[in-house]
C-alpha positions in Angstrom: 97.8 165.5 399.2 100.3 166.9 396.8 103.7 165.7 395.9 106.4 168.3 397.0 109.5 166.3 396.1 109.7 167.0 392.3 113.3 165.6 392.0 112.7 162.5 394.1 111.9 161.5 397.6 114.8 161.4 400.1 114.6 158.4 402.4 116.6 156.5 405.1 116.9 152.8 405.3 116.9 151.8 409.0 116.3 148.6 411.0 115.8 147.4 414.6 117.1 143.9 415.0 116.7 143.2 411.3 113.1 144.4 411.2 113.8 146.9 408.4 112.1 150.1 407.4 112.2 152.9 404.8 111.8 156.2 406.7 110.7 159.4 404.9 111.1 162.7 406.7 108.2 164.7 405.3 108.3 167.5 407.9 109.2 170.0 405.2 106.9 168.6 402.6 103.9 166.3 402.1 104.3 162.9 400.4 101.4 161.4 398.5 101.3 157.8 399.7 99.5 155.4 397.4 99.3 151.6 397.5 101.3 151.5 394.3 104.1 153.7 395.7 104.4 151.6 398.9 104.5 148.3 397.0 107.0 149.6 394.5 109.3 150.8 397.3 108.8 147.6 399.2 109.9 145.3 396.3 113.3 144.0 397.4 114.4 143.3 393.8 113.1 146.3 391.9 112.7 148.8 394.7 114.3 149.5 398.1 112.8 146.7 400.2 111.3 147.0 403.7 109.0 145.4 406.3 107.3 148.8 406.9 107.4 152.3 405.6 107.4 155.1 408.2 106.5 158.7 407.2 107.5 161.5 409.7 105.3 164.6 409.7 105.0 167.7 412.0 102.8 167.7 415.0 102.1 170.7 417.2 101.6 168.7 420.4 104.6 166.4 419.9 108.1 166.2 418.5 106.8 164.4 415.4 103.9 162.3 414.1 104.5 158.8 412.5 102.3 157.0 410.0 103.2 153.3 409.1 102.5 151.3 406.0 102.9 147.6 405.4 104.5 146.3 402.2 101.1 145.5 400.8 100.0 149.2 401.1 97.9 148.7 404.2 98.4 150.9 407.2 99.8 149.7 410.5 98.5 151.3 413.7 101.7 150.6 415.6 105.3 149.7 414.8 107.5 149.6 417.8 110.9 149.1 416.1 110.2 151.8 413.5 109.2 154.1 416.3 112.5 153.4 418.1 114.4 154.0 414.9 112.7 157.4 414.3 113.2 158.3 417.9 116.9 157.7 417.7 117.1 159.8 414.4 115.3 162.7 416.1 117.4 162.4 419.3 120.6 162.5 417.2 119.2 165.5 415.3 118.1 167.5 418.4 120.4 166.1 421.2 117.2 165.5 423.2 117.2 162.4 425.5 113.4 162.3 425.8 110.8 162.7 423.1 107.1 162.6 422.5 105.8 161.0 419.3 102.3 160.4 418.1 101.0 157.5 416.1 97.6 156.0 415.5 98.3 154.3 418.8 98.3 157.7 420.5 101.1 159.5 422.3 104.3 157.5 422.8 107.2 158.5 425.0 110.8 157.7 423.9 114.0 157.7 426.1 117.7 157.4 425.3 118.6 154.4 427.4 122.4 154.8 426.8 124.9 152.6 425.0 123.1 153.1 421.7 119.8 151.7 423.1 116.5 153.4 422.7 113.4 152.8 424.8 109.8 153.4 423.7 106.7 153.3 425.9 104.2 151.6 423.7 101.3 152.3 426.1 99.1 149.9 428.0 98.0 146.7 426.3 94.4 146.5 425.1 92.8 143.6 426.9 89.2 143.6 425.9 87.8 141.9 422.8 86.4 145.2 421.4 89.7 147.0 421.7 91.9 144.4 420.1 89.5 143.9 418.1 88.0 140.5 417.9 84.8 139.5 416.2 83.1 138.4 419.4 83.5 138.1 423.2 85.8 135.1 423.9 88.4 134.1 426.5 91.4 136.2 425.6 93.7 133.8 427.5 92.6 130.8 425.5 91.1 131.6 422.2 88.9 129.0 420.5 91.7 128.2 418.0 93.8 125.0 417.9 96.6 125.6 420.4 94.6 127.9 422.6 96.6 131.1 421.7 96.2 134.4 423.6 94.9 137.7 422.2 96.4 141.1 423.0 96.2 144.5 421.5 99.1 146.9 421.2 97.5 149.4 418.9 97.3 146.5 416.5 96.0 142.9 417.1 98.1 140.0 418.2 97.7 136.2 418.5 100.4 134.5 420.6 101.0 130.7 420.7 103.1 129.3 423.5 104.7 126.1 422.3 107.4 123.7 423.3 109.8 124.8 420.5 109.1 127.9 418.4 111.8 126.9 415.9 110.3 123.5 415.1 107.0 124.9 413.8 106.3 126.0 410.2 105.7 129.7 411.0 104.9 130.5 407.4 102.0 128.1 407.3 100.5 128.9 410.6 101.1 132.7 410.2 99.4 132.9 406.8 96.4 130.8 408.2 95.9 132.7 411.5 96.4 136.2 410.1 93.1 135.8 408.3 91.2 133.9 411.0 87.6 135.1 411.1 88.0 135.9 414.8 90.2 138.8 413.8 88.2 141.2 411.6 91.3 143.4 411.0 93.7 140.4 410.5 96.4 139.8 413.1 100.0 139.5 413.8 101.1 136.0 414.9 103.8 134.9 417.4 105.2 131.5 418.3 107.1 131.6 421.6 108.6 129.2 424.2 110.2 129.7 427.6 114.0 129.5 427.6 114.5 130.3 431.3 113.2 132.6 434.0 111.9 135.8 432.3 113.5 134.7 429.0 111.5 133.9 425.9 112.3 132.7 422.4 109.9 134.2 419.8 109.3 134.1 416.1 107.0 136.6 414.3 104.5 136.7 411.4 103.4 140.2 410.7 100.0 140.9 409.1 100.5 142.4 405.6 104.2 141.5 405.7 104.9 137.8 406.5 107.8 136.4 408.5 110.0 139.2 409.9 113.3 139.0 411.9 111.7 141.1 414.7 108.7 143.0 415.7 108.4 145.5 418.5 104.7 145.4 419.1 104.7 141.6 418.8 107.4 141.5 421.5 105.3 143.7 423.8 102.2 141.6 423.2 104.1 138.3 423.8 105.6 139.6 427.0 102.2 140.8 428.3 100.7 137.4 427.3 103.5 135.5 429.0 102.9 137.3 432.3 99.2 136.9 432.1 99.7 133.1 431.6 102.1 133.0 434.6 105.2 132.1 432.6 107.2 135.2 433.3 107.4 138.3 435.4 106.8 141.8 433.9 110.4 142.3 432.8 111.2 139.9 430.0 114.1 139.2 427.6 113.0 138.1 424.2 115.3 136.5 421.6 114.0 137.0 418.1 115.5 135.8 414.8 117.2 139.3 414.5 118.5 139.7 418.0 117.4 140.4 421.6 114.9 143.0 422.9 113.9 143.8 426.5 110.3 144.4 427.5 109.2 145.9 430.8 105.4 146.1 431.6 105.3 149.0 434.0 102.4 150.9 435.6 102.6 153.6 432.9 102.8 151.2 429.9 104.9 148.6 428.2 108.4 149.8 427.7 110.6 148.3 424.9 114.4 148.7 424.8 116.8 147.7 422.1 119.3 148.8 419.4 118.6 150.6 416.1 120.7 151.1 413.0 120.7 153.7 410.2 121.9 151.7 407.2 122.0 154.2 404.4 120.2 157.2 402.9 119.1 157.7 399.3 116.5 159.3 397.0 113.5 157.5 395.5 112.6 158.5 392.0 109.0 157.7 390.9 109.9 157.5 387.2 112.8 155.1 386.6 114.2 153.6 383.4 
């Protein structure tokens, strides 16, 4: 692909519950994305800083297409909070209350839930070892890993531990270890969660290719699905993350995620800086 932003790349800094993103609207141009560019932008001291980069492009069969990159330059098949941020941006631009977006996950529906809240249908969870994917056929509800975590796919792989107190465990240590567990050939996101009350969870997140994050949309969906499968909650769940609260509803048509978004600032990224 060729670079069509000779004077710099316009970008937006956005976040959903502190899960922060750089969003590039490339509908009128094509951005050449390299590992070096992603990592330079991701540097919180010398660049912009983000958990993921989202690039918006045109799509004939949808309002927009989204491609996600982790801060290490790897691609992410799904990013629920970034999808909600972009959906809100497109809704504000077009005055639409319902959108269709495409990602590597497939076609996602977005809805204006009112009061500044945006809902995304993240699709049905992937509940076979091949889809997630895992390295072999095992019990998805009790993986052969210390703590018997659960495996779920949401367009990306997840490993969810239900514990007595998610805040008392060293997430950095366990996240770094489990992300690269041989059972997950494409690495995995890791969640620690405990039950607060009826249909109410506390969760902390380690994202593959990123590390500890304040929130994660796909992780929230995976944890809500896992909690229902384990009999801990119903299908409608409130999840308190480090960055705030999100609401998950596992319906017949998919897993809906509803929460706030924020457009923090806009700027221009220059590839050659002093």
